[in-house]
N, CA, C and O atoms as a GROMACS GRO file, in nm:
protein
  468
    1MET      N    1   2.840   7.594   6.366
    1MET     CA    2   2.875   7.478   6.286
    1MET      C    3   2.874   7.355   6.375
    1MET      O    4   2.913   7.360   6.492
    2ASN      N    5   2.830   7.246   6.317
    2ASN     CA    6   2.834   7.120   6.388
    2ASN      C    7   2.946   7.032   6.339
    2ASN      O    8   2.986   6.938   6.408
    3SER      N    9   2.997   7.060   6.221
    3SER     CA   10   3.107   6.983   6.164
    3SER      C   11   3.211   7.081   6.110
    3SER      O   12   3.179   7.168   6.029
    4ALA      N   13   3.332   7.065   6.153
    4ALA     CA   14   3.438   7.163   6.121
    4ALA      C   15   3.463   7.178   5.973
    4ALA      O   16   3.496   7.288   5.929
    5ASN      N   17   3.450   7.073   5.896
    5ASN     CA   18   3.484   7.083   5.754
    5ASN      C   19   3.362   7.074   5.663
    5ASN      O   20   3.378   7.046   5.544
    6ASP      N   21   3.241   7.095   5.715
    6ASP     CA   22   3.120   7.089   5.634
    6ASP      C   23   3.095   7.228   5.573
    6ASP      O   24   3.039   7.316   5.639
    7GLN      N   25   3.137   7.246   5.448
    7GLN     CA   26   3.125   7.376   5.383
    7GLN      C   27   2.981   7.418   5.366
    7GLN      O   28   2.952   7.538   5.365
    8GLY      N   29   2.889   7.325   5.352
    8GLY     CA   30   2.747   7.356   5.342
    8GLY      C   31   2.697   7.428   5.466
    8GLY      O   32   2.615   7.519   5.456
    9GLN      N   33   2.745   7.387   5.584
    9GLN     CA   34   2.705   7.454   5.707
    9GLN      C   35   2.759   7.596   5.712
    9GLN      O   36   2.689   7.687   5.757
   10TYR      N   37   2.881   7.617   5.666
   10TYR     CA   38   2.934   7.753   5.661
   10TYR      C   39   2.854   7.838   5.562
   10TYR      O   40   2.823   7.954   5.591
   11GLU      N   41   2.819   7.782   5.448
   11GLU     CA   42   2.741   7.855   5.348
   11GLU      C   43   2.605   7.896   5.406
   11GLU      O   44   2.560   8.009   5.387
   12GLU      N   45   2.538   7.804   5.476
   12GLU     CA   46   2.409   7.837   5.538
   12GLU      C   47   2.424   7.944   5.645
   12GLU      O   48   2.341   8.034   5.654
   13ASP      N   49   2.527   7.934   5.724
   13ASP     CA   50   2.548   8.029   5.833
   13ASP      C   51   2.582   8.168   5.779
   13ASP      O   52   2.539   8.268   5.836
   14LEU      N   53   2.656   8.174   5.670
   14LEU     CA   54   2.702   8.302   5.616
   14LEU      C   55   2.611   8.357   5.507
   14LEU      O   56   2.636   8.467   5.457
   15ALA      N   57   2.507   8.286   5.469
   15ALA     CA   58   2.418   8.329   5.361
   15ALA      C   59   2.330   8.449   5.395
   15ALA      O   60   2.311   8.534   5.308
   16PRO      N   61   2.275   8.460   5.515
   16PRO     CA   62   2.185   8.574   5.542
   16PRO      C   63   2.256   8.708   5.522
   16PRO      O   64   2.375   8.721   5.553
   17GLU      N   65   2.184   8.806   5.471
   17GLU     CA   66   2.242   8.938   5.444
   17GLU      C   67   2.307   8.998   5.568
   17GLU      O   68   2.409   9.067   5.557
   18ALA      N   69   2.250   8.974   5.685
   18ALA     CA   70   2.305   9.032   5.808
   18ALA      C   71   2.451   8.992   5.830
   18ALA      O   72   2.528   9.068   5.889
   19THR      N   73   2.488   8.873   5.783
   19THR     CA   74   2.626   8.829   5.805
   19THR      C   75   2.725   8.906   5.718
   19THR      O   76   2.846   8.902   5.743
   20THR      N   77   2.674   8.976   5.616
   20THR     CA   78   2.763   9.056   5.532
   20THR      C   79   2.752   9.205   5.560
   20THR      O   80   2.832   9.284   5.510
   21THR      N   81   2.652   9.246   5.639
   21THR     CA   82   2.633   9.388   5.664
   21THR      C   83   2.650   9.428   5.811
   21THR      O   84   2.666   9.546   5.841
   22VAL      N   85   2.647   9.333   5.900
   22VAL     CA   86   2.662   9.361   6.043
   22VAL      C   87   2.799   9.311   6.089
   22VAL      O   88   2.830   9.194   6.068
   23PRO      N   89   2.881   9.397   6.150
   23PRO     CA   90   3.012   9.352   6.197
   23PRO      C   91   2.999   9.238   6.296
   23PRO      O   92   2.908   9.235   6.379
   24GLN      N   93   3.090   9.143   6.286
   24GLN     CA   94   3.092   9.027   6.376
   24GLN      C   95   3.231   9.004   6.429
   24GLN      O   96   3.331   9.030   6.361
   25ALA      N   97   3.237   8.956   6.548
   25ALA     CA   98   3.363   8.905   6.605
   25ALA      C   99   3.333   8.762   6.650
   25ALA      O  100   3.268   8.740   6.752
   26THR      N  101   3.379   8.668   6.574
   26THR     CA  102   3.345   8.529   6.600
   26THR      C  103   3.439   8.468   6.704
   26THR      O  104   3.550   8.516   6.727
   27THR      N  105   3.390   8.363   6.765
   27THR     CA  106   3.467   8.287   6.862
   27THR      C  107   3.469   8.142   6.819
   27THR      O  108   3.364   8.081   6.798
   28ILE      N  109   3.587   8.086   6.806
   28ILE     CA  110   3.598   7.946   6.766
   28ILE      C  111   3.540   7.857   6.876
   28ILE      O  112   3.565   7.878   6.995
   29GLY      N  113   3.462   7.757   6.833
   29GLY     CA  114   3.405   7.662   6.926
   29GLY      C  115   3.461   7.524   6.905
   29GLY      O  116   3.542   7.501   6.815
   30ASN      N  117   3.418   7.433   6.987
   30ASN     CA  118   3.472   7.298   6.981
   30ASN      C  119   3.440   7.228   6.850
   30ASN      O  120   3.515   7.140   6.808
   31HIS      N  121   3.330   7.263   6.782
   31HIS     CA  122   3.297   7.200   6.655
   31HIS      C  123   3.379   7.259   6.540
   31HIS      O  124   3.386   7.198   6.433
   32ASP      N  125   3.440   7.374   6.560
   32ASP     CA  126   3.511   7.443   6.452
   32ASP      C  127   3.658   7.408   6.444
   32ASP      O  128   3.721   7.434   6.341
   33VAL      N  129   3.714   7.351   6.545
   33VAL     CA  130   3.859   7.341   6.557
   33VAL      C  131   3.920   7.230   6.471
   33VAL      O  132   4.040   7.235   6.443
   34ALA      N  133   3.844   7.132   6.429
   34ALA     CA  134   3.900   7.013   6.366
   34ALA      C  135   3.941   7.029   6.219
   34ALA      O  136   3.975   6.930   6.154
   35SER      N  137   3.938   7.150   6.166
   35SER     CA  138   3.984   7.173   6.029
   35SER      C  139   4.031   7.318   6.016
   35SER      O  140   4.024   7.394   6.113
   36LYS      N  141   4.079   7.356   5.901
   36LYS     CA  142   4.121   7.493   5.875
   36LYS      C  143   4.004   7.582   5.833
   36LYS      O  144   4.023   7.702   5.813
   37SER      N  145   3.883   7.526   5.819
   37SER     CA  146   3.770   7.602   5.766
   37SER      C  147   3.738   7.727   5.845
   37SER      O  148   3.712   7.832   5.786
   38TYR      N  149   3.739   7.720   5.977
   38TYR     CA  150   3.706   7.837   6.059
   38TYR      C  151   3.797   7.954   6.023
   38TYR      O  152   3.750   8.065   5.996
   39GLY      N  153   3.926   7.930   6.022
   39GLY     CA  154   4.021   8.035   5.989
   39GLY      C  155   4.010   8.085   5.846
   39GLY      O  156   4.050   8.198   5.816
   40GLN      N  157   3.957   8.001   5.757
   40GLN     CA  158   3.941   8.041   5.618
   40GLN      C  159   3.814   8.123   5.597
   40GLN      O  160   3.805   8.198   5.499
   41HIS      N  161   3.717   8.111   5.685
   41HIS     CA  162   3.590   8.182   5.668
   41HIS      C  163   3.579   8.310   5.751
   41HIS      O  164   3.500   8.398   5.718
   42PHE      N  165   3.655   8.320   5.858
   42PHE     CA  166   3.641   8.435   5.946
   42PHE      C  167   3.772   8.509   5.964
   42PHE      O  168   3.877   8.448   5.984
   43ASN      N  169   3.763   8.642   5.956
   43ASN     CA  170   3.877   8.728   5.978
   43ASN      C  171   3.908   8.732   6.128
   43ASN      O  172   3.821   8.759   6.210
   44ARG      N  173   4.032   8.705   6.160
   44ARG     CA  174   4.077   8.714   6.299
   44ARG      C  175   4.200   8.806   6.300
   44ARG      O  176   4.313   8.759   6.281
   45PRO      N  177   4.178   8.935   6.321
   45PRO     CA  178   4.292   9.028   6.316
   45PRO      C  179   4.389   9.004   6.430
   45PRO      O  180   4.349   8.968   6.541
   46ASN      N  181   4.513   9.024   6.403
   46ASN     CA  182   4.618   9.012   6.504
   46ASN      C  183   4.619   8.874   6.570
   46ASN      O  184   4.641   8.863   6.691
   47VAL      N  185   4.595   8.772   6.492
   47VAL     CA  186   4.591   8.636   6.547
   47VAL      C  187   4.732   8.592   6.587
   47VAL      O  188   4.828   8.616   6.514
   48SER      N  189   4.742   8.530   6.701
   48SER     CA  190   4.869   8.484   6.754
   48SER      C  191   4.905   8.347   6.700
   48SER      O  192   4.820   8.258   6.692
   49SER      N  193   5.029   8.331   6.663
   49SER     CA  194   5.077   8.198   6.624
   49SER      C  195   5.138   8.126   6.743
   49SER      O  196   5.178   8.010   6.732
   50ASP      N  197   5.146   8.194   6.858
   50ASP     CA  198   5.207   8.137   6.978
   50ASP      C  199   5.108   8.108   7.090
   50ASP      O  200   5.143   8.038   7.186
   51HIS      N  201   4.989   8.159   7.082
   51HIS     CA  202   4.892   8.145   7.191
   51HIS      C  203   4.759   8.095   7.138
   51HIS      O  204   4.701   8.155   7.047
   52GLY      N  205   4.709   7.985   7.194
   52GLY     CA  206   4.582   7.930   7.151
   52GLY      C  207   4.585   7.876   7.010
   52GLY      O  208   4.483   7.872   6.942
   53GLU      N  209   4.704   7.835   6.967
   53GLU     CA  210   4.722   7.797   6.828
   53GLU      C  211   4.647   7.671   6.790
   53GLU      O  212   4.612   7.588   6.873
   54GLY      N  213   4.625   7.661   6.661
   54GLY     CA  214   4.573   7.539   6.605
   54GLY      C  215   4.692   7.452   6.565
   54GLY      O  216   4.798   7.458   6.627
   55GLY      N  217   4.674   7.374   6.464
   55GLY     CA  218   4.782   7.289   6.417
   55GLY      C  219   4.788   7.289   6.266
   55GLY      O  220   4.731   7.376   6.201
   56ALA      N  221   4.856   7.191   6.212
   56ALA     CA  222   4.875   7.183   6.067
   56ALA      C  223   4.741   7.169   5.995
   56ALA      O  224   4.726   7.218   5.883
   57ILE      N  225   4.644   7.102   6.057
   57ILE     CA  226   4.515   7.082   5.992
   57ILE      C  227   4.398   7.132   6.077
   57ILE      O  228   4.283   7.099   6.050
   58THR      N  229   4.428   7.211   6.180
   58THR     CA  230   4.323   7.260   6.269
   58THR      C  231   4.325   7.412   6.277
   58THR      O  232   4.428   7.474   6.252
   59SER      N  233   4.212   7.471   6.312
   59SER     CA  234   4.202   7.616   6.331
   59SER      C  235   4.232   7.652   6.474
   59SER      O  236   4.223   7.568   6.564
   60GLY      N  237   4.268   7.776   6.496
   60GLY     CA  238   4.294   7.822   6.631
   60GLY      C  239   4.364   7.956   6.632
   60GLY      O  240   4.375   8.023   6.529
   61GLY      N  241   4.413   7.993   6.748
   61GLY     CA  242   4.485   8.118   6.764
   61GLY      C  243   4.406   8.222   6.840
   61GLY      O  244   4.294   8.255   6.801
   62ASP      N  245   4.463   8.274   6.948
   62ASP     CA  246   4.403   8.388   7.019
   62ASP      C  247   4.421   8.510   6.930
   62ASP      O  248   4.518   8.518   6.854
   63TYR      N  249   4.326   8.606   6.938
   63TYR     CA  250   4.340   8.726   6.858
   63TYR      C  251   4.281   8.847   6.930
   63TYR      O  252   4.210   8.833   7.029
   64TRP      N  253   4.313   8.966   6.878
   64TRP     CA  254   4.264   9.089   6.938
   64TRP      C  255   4.241   9.193   6.830
   64TRP      O  256   4.295   9.183   6.720
   65PHE      N  257   4.158   9.294   6.865
   65PHE     CA  258   4.142   9.411   6.779
   65PHE      C  259   4.079   9.522   6.863
   65PHE      O  260   4.021   9.497   6.968
   66ILE      N  261   4.092   9.644   6.815
   66ILE     CA  262   4.032   9.760   6.880
   66ILE      C  263   3.927   9.818   6.787
   66ILE      O  264   3.953   9.838   6.668
   67ASP      N  265   3.809   9.845   6.841
   67ASP     CA  266   3.702   9.908   6.762
   67ASP      C  267   3.624  10.000   6.854
   67ASP      O  268   3.582   9.959   6.963
   68SER      N  269   3.605  10.123   6.812
   68SER     CA  270   3.525  10.222   6.885
   68SER      C  271   3.568  10.236   7.031
   68SER      O  272   3.485  10.247   7.120
   69GLY      N  273   3.698  10.236   7.052
   69GLY     CA  274   3.750  10.255   7.188
   69GLY      C  275   3.740  10.134   7.277
   69GLY      O  276   3.756  10.145   7.398
   70VAL      N  277   3.715  10.018   7.218
   70VAL     CA  278   3.707   9.894   7.296
   70VAL      C  279   3.814   9.796   7.245
   70VAL      O  280   3.827   9.772   7.125
   71LEU      N  281   3.891   9.742   7.338
   71LEU     CA  282   3.990   9.639   7.306
   71LEU      C  283   3.922   9.504   7.325
   71LEU      O  284   3.886   9.466   7.436
   72PHE      N  285   3.906   9.432   7.215
   72PHE     CA  286   3.847   9.300   7.216
   72PHE      C  287   3.958   9.197   7.211
   72PHE      O  288   4.044   9.201   7.123
   73ILE      N  289   3.958   9.105   7.306
   73ILE     CA  290   4.054   8.995   7.310
   73ILE      C  291   3.973   8.866   7.305
   73ILE      O  292   3.880   8.847   7.384
   74ASN      N  293   4.008   8.780   7.213
   74ASN     CA  294   3.933   8.657   7.195
   74ASN      C  295   4.028   8.539   7.204
   74ASN      O  296   4.125   8.532   7.129
   75ILE      N  297   4.002   8.448   7.295
   75ILE     CA  298   4.094   8.335   7.313
   75ILE      C  299   4.030   8.206   7.261
   75ILE      O  300   3.908   8.188   7.266
   76ASN      N  301   4.114   8.118   7.212
   76ASN     CA  302   4.072   7.988   7.163
   76ASN      C  303   4.070   7.891   7.282
   76ASN      O  304   4.172   7.831   7.316
   77SER      N  305   3.955   7.877   7.342
   77SER     CA  306   3.946   7.792   7.463
   77SER      C  307   3.956   7.643   7.433
   77SER      O  308   3.952   7.561   7.525
   78ASN      N  309   3.970   7.606   7.304
   78ASN     CA  310   3.998   7.467   7.272
   78ASN      C  311   4.138   7.431   7.316
   78ASN      O  312   4.168   7.314   7.341
   79SER      N  313   4.224   7.530   7.327
   79SER     CA  314   4.356   7.511   7.386
   79SER      C  315   4.340   7.530   7.537
   79SER      O  316   4.297   7.636   7.583
   80HIS      N  317   4.373   7.430   7.613
   80HIS     CA  318   4.359   7.436   7.758
   80HIS      C  319   4.481   7.493   7.828
   80HIS      O  320   4.495   7.480   7.949
   81ASP      N  321   4.570   7.555   7.752
   81ASP     CA  322   4.690   7.615   7.808
   81ASP      C  323   4.656   7.752   7.868
   81ASP      O  324   4.680   7.856   7.805
   82THR      N  325   4.600   7.752   7.987
   82THR     CA  326   4.556   7.877   8.050
   82THR      C  327   4.672   7.972   8.075
   82THR      O  328   4.653   8.093   8.072
   83ASP      N  329   4.790   7.919   8.100
   83ASP     CA  330   4.905   8.007   8.119
   83ASP      C  331   4.937   8.085   7.992
   83ASP      O  332   4.969   8.204   7.997
   84ALA      N  333   4.929   8.018   7.876
   84ALA     CA  334   4.955   8.085   7.750
   84ALA      C  335   4.847   8.190   7.721
   84ALA      O  336   4.878   8.299   7.673
   85HIS      N  337   4.721   8.158   7.751
   85HIS     CA  338   4.614   8.255   7.732
   85HIS      C  339   4.636   8.377   7.821
   85HIS      O  340   4.622   8.491   7.777
   86ALA      N  341   4.672   8.354   7.945
   86ALA     CA  342   4.696   8.465   8.040
   86ALA      C  343   4.813   8.551   7.991
   86ALA      O  344   4.809   8.674   8.001
   87GLU      N  345   4.917   8.487   7.938
   87GLU     CA  346   5.031   8.560   7.885
   87GLU      C  347   4.988   8.647   7.767
   87GLU      O  348   5.027   8.763   7.757
   88PHE      N  349   4.908   8.591   7.676
   88PHE     CA  350   4.858   8.665   7.561
   88PHE      C  351   4.777   8.785   7.606
   88PHE      O  352   4.800   8.896   7.558
   89ILE      N  353   4.684   8.765   7.698
   89ILE     CA  354   4.600   8.874   7.748
   89ILE      C  355   4.686   8.983   7.810
   89ILE      O  356   4.667   9.101   7.781
   90ASP      N  357   4.781   8.944   7.895
   90ASP     CA  358   4.870   9.042   7.958
   90ASP      C  359   4.950   9.121   7.856
   90ASP      O  360   4.963   9.243   7.867
   91GLU      N  361   5.004   9.052   7.756
   91GLU     CA  362   5.085   9.117   7.653
   91GLU      C  363   5.002   9.218   7.572
   91GLU      O  364   5.046   9.329   7.546
   92VAL      N  365   4.880   9.177   7.535
   92VAL     CA  366   4.796   9.265   7.454
   92VAL      C  367   4.752   9.386   7.536
   92VAL      O  368   4.758   9.499   7.486
   93VAL      N  369   4.710   9.366   7.659
   93VAL     CA  370   4.665   9.477   7.742
   93VAL      C  371   4.781   9.572   7.770
   93VAL      O  372   4.764   9.694   7.767
   94LYS      N  373   4.899   9.518   7.795
   94LYS     CA  374   5.016   9.604   7.819
   94LYS      C  375   5.051   9.686   7.696
   94LYS      O  376   5.081   9.805   7.707
   95ALA      N  377   5.046   9.623   7.578
   95ALA     CA  378   5.084   9.691   7.455
   95ALA      C  379   4.976   9.783   7.400
   95ALA      O  380   5.008   9.887   7.341
   96ARG      N  381   4.848   9.748   7.418
   96ARG     CA  382   4.741   9.821   7.353
   96ARG      C  383   4.633   9.875   7.445
   96ARG      O  384   4.545   9.950   7.402
   97GLY      N  385   4.638   9.837   7.571
   97GLY     CA  386   4.532   9.874   7.665
   97GLY      C  387   4.508  10.023   7.679
   97GLY      O  388   4.395  10.065   7.702
   98ASP      N  389   4.612  10.103   7.666
   98ASP     CA  390   4.595  10.249   7.678
   98ASP      C  391   4.519  10.310   7.562
   98ASP      O  392   4.475  10.425   7.570
   99GLU      N  393   4.502  10.234   7.453
   99GLU     CA  394   4.431  10.283   7.336
   99GLU      C  395   4.281  10.265   7.346
   99GLU      O  396   4.206  10.312   7.260
  100ALA      N  397   4.235  10.196   7.452
  100ALA     CA  398   4.093  10.164   7.463
  100ALA      C  399   4.043  10.193   7.604
  100ALA      O  400   4.112  10.168   7.703
  101ARG      N  401   3.923  10.245   7.611
  101ARG     CA  402   3.862  10.271   7.741
  101ARG      C  403   3.814  10.141   7.806
  101ARG      O  404   3.820  10.125   7.928
  102TRP      N  405   3.765  10.050   7.723
  102TRP     CA  406   3.710   9.924   7.773
  102TRP      C  407   3.788   9.808   7.717
  102TRP      O  408   3.844   9.815   7.607
  103LYS      N  409   3.794   9.698   7.795
  103LYS     CA  410   3.855   9.574   7.751
  103LYS      C  411   3.751   9.462   7.763
  103LYS      O  412   3.686   9.447   7.866
  104VAL      N  413   3.736   9.384   7.656
  104VAL     CA  414   3.637   9.277   7.653
  104VAL      C  415   3.708   9.148   7.617
  104VAL      O  416   3.785   9.142   7.520
  105LEU      N  417   3.683   9.044   7.696
  105LEU     CA  418   3.738   8.911   7.670
  105LEU      C  419   3.628   8.819   7.620
  105LEU      O  420   3.522   8.811   7.682
  106GLY      N  421   3.652   8.751   7.510
  106GLY     CA  422   3.555   8.656   7.457
  106GLY      C  423   3.618   8.519   7.442
  106GLY      O  424   3.736   8.507   7.409
  107PHE      N  425   3.537   8.416   7.468
  107PHE     CA  426   3.581   8.279   7.447
  107PHE      C  427   3.459   8.189   7.444
  107PHE      O  428   3.354   8.224   7.498
  108HIS      N  429   3.472   8.073   7.382
  108HIS     CA  430   3.365   7.975   7.375
  108HIS      C  431   3.365   7.900   7.508
  108HIS      O  432   3.469   7.855   7.554
  109PRO      N  433   3.247   7.887   7.570
  109PRO     CA  434   3.243   7.819   7.700
  109PRO      C  435   3.269   7.669   7.688
  109PRO      O  436   3.184   7.594   7.641
  110LEU      N  437   3.385   7.630   7.730
  110LEU     CA  438   3.423   7.490   7.741
  110LEU      C  439   3.468   7.470   7.884
  110LEU      O  440   3.457   7.560   7.967
  111ASP      N  441   3.517   7.355   7.913
  111ASP     CA  442   3.571   7.330   8.047
  111ASP      C  443   3.715   7.380   8.054
  111ASP      O  444   3.805   7.307   8.097
  112LEU      N  445   3.737   7.504   8.012
  112LEU     CA  446   3.871   7.560   8.003
  112LEU      C  447   3.945   7.555   8.135
  112LEU      O  448   4.065   7.528   8.137
  113PHE      N  449   3.876   7.580   8.242
  113PHE     CA  450   3.943   7.589   8.371
  113PHE      C  451   3.931   7.463   8.452
  113PHE      O  452   3.969   7.461   8.569
  114ASP      N  453   3.878   7.357   8.393
  114ASP     CA  454   3.868   7.227   8.458
  114ASP      C  455   3.983   7.142   8.403
  114ASP      O  456   3.971   7.085   8.294
  115ARG      N  457   4.090   7.134   8.475
  115ARG     CA  458   4.209   7.064   8.428
  115ARG      C  459   4.188   6.916   8.407
  115ARG      O  460   4.267   6.851   8.338
  116ASP      N  461   4.080   6.859   8.465
  116ASP     CA  462   4.053   6.717   8.449
  116ASP      C  463   3.970   6.688   8.326
  116ASP      O  464   3.947   6.572   8.294
  117ALA      N  465   3.923   6.791   8.257
  117ALA     CA  466   3.835   6.773   8.141
  117ALA      C  467   3.910   6.722   8.021
  117ALA      O  468   3.851   6.701   7.915
   0.00000   0.00000   0.00000
């Protein structure tokens, strides 16, 4: 998406049959954060209200899920609170890590670790 609240872009992106038949784990990007649309269009299981959160009119939230023996952790890198992300990752791995052979971290590449950005 290039515009967070452009429903036409969501419709175009979600229209192909593959988007309804192939499992997806989406990652919020910088263009998605400025409205609630991202959270309304994509399932984010176990989304945190305390880590990587959005706001009253913005999308966000770190989330996790386990599928086929893999623990997927997805962080909202639009939030530059790296300490909160690290806390979320540690909590999820401690609570659920034994249930999965592999752990995968996903995030949208931003200047997350550049504190001057």
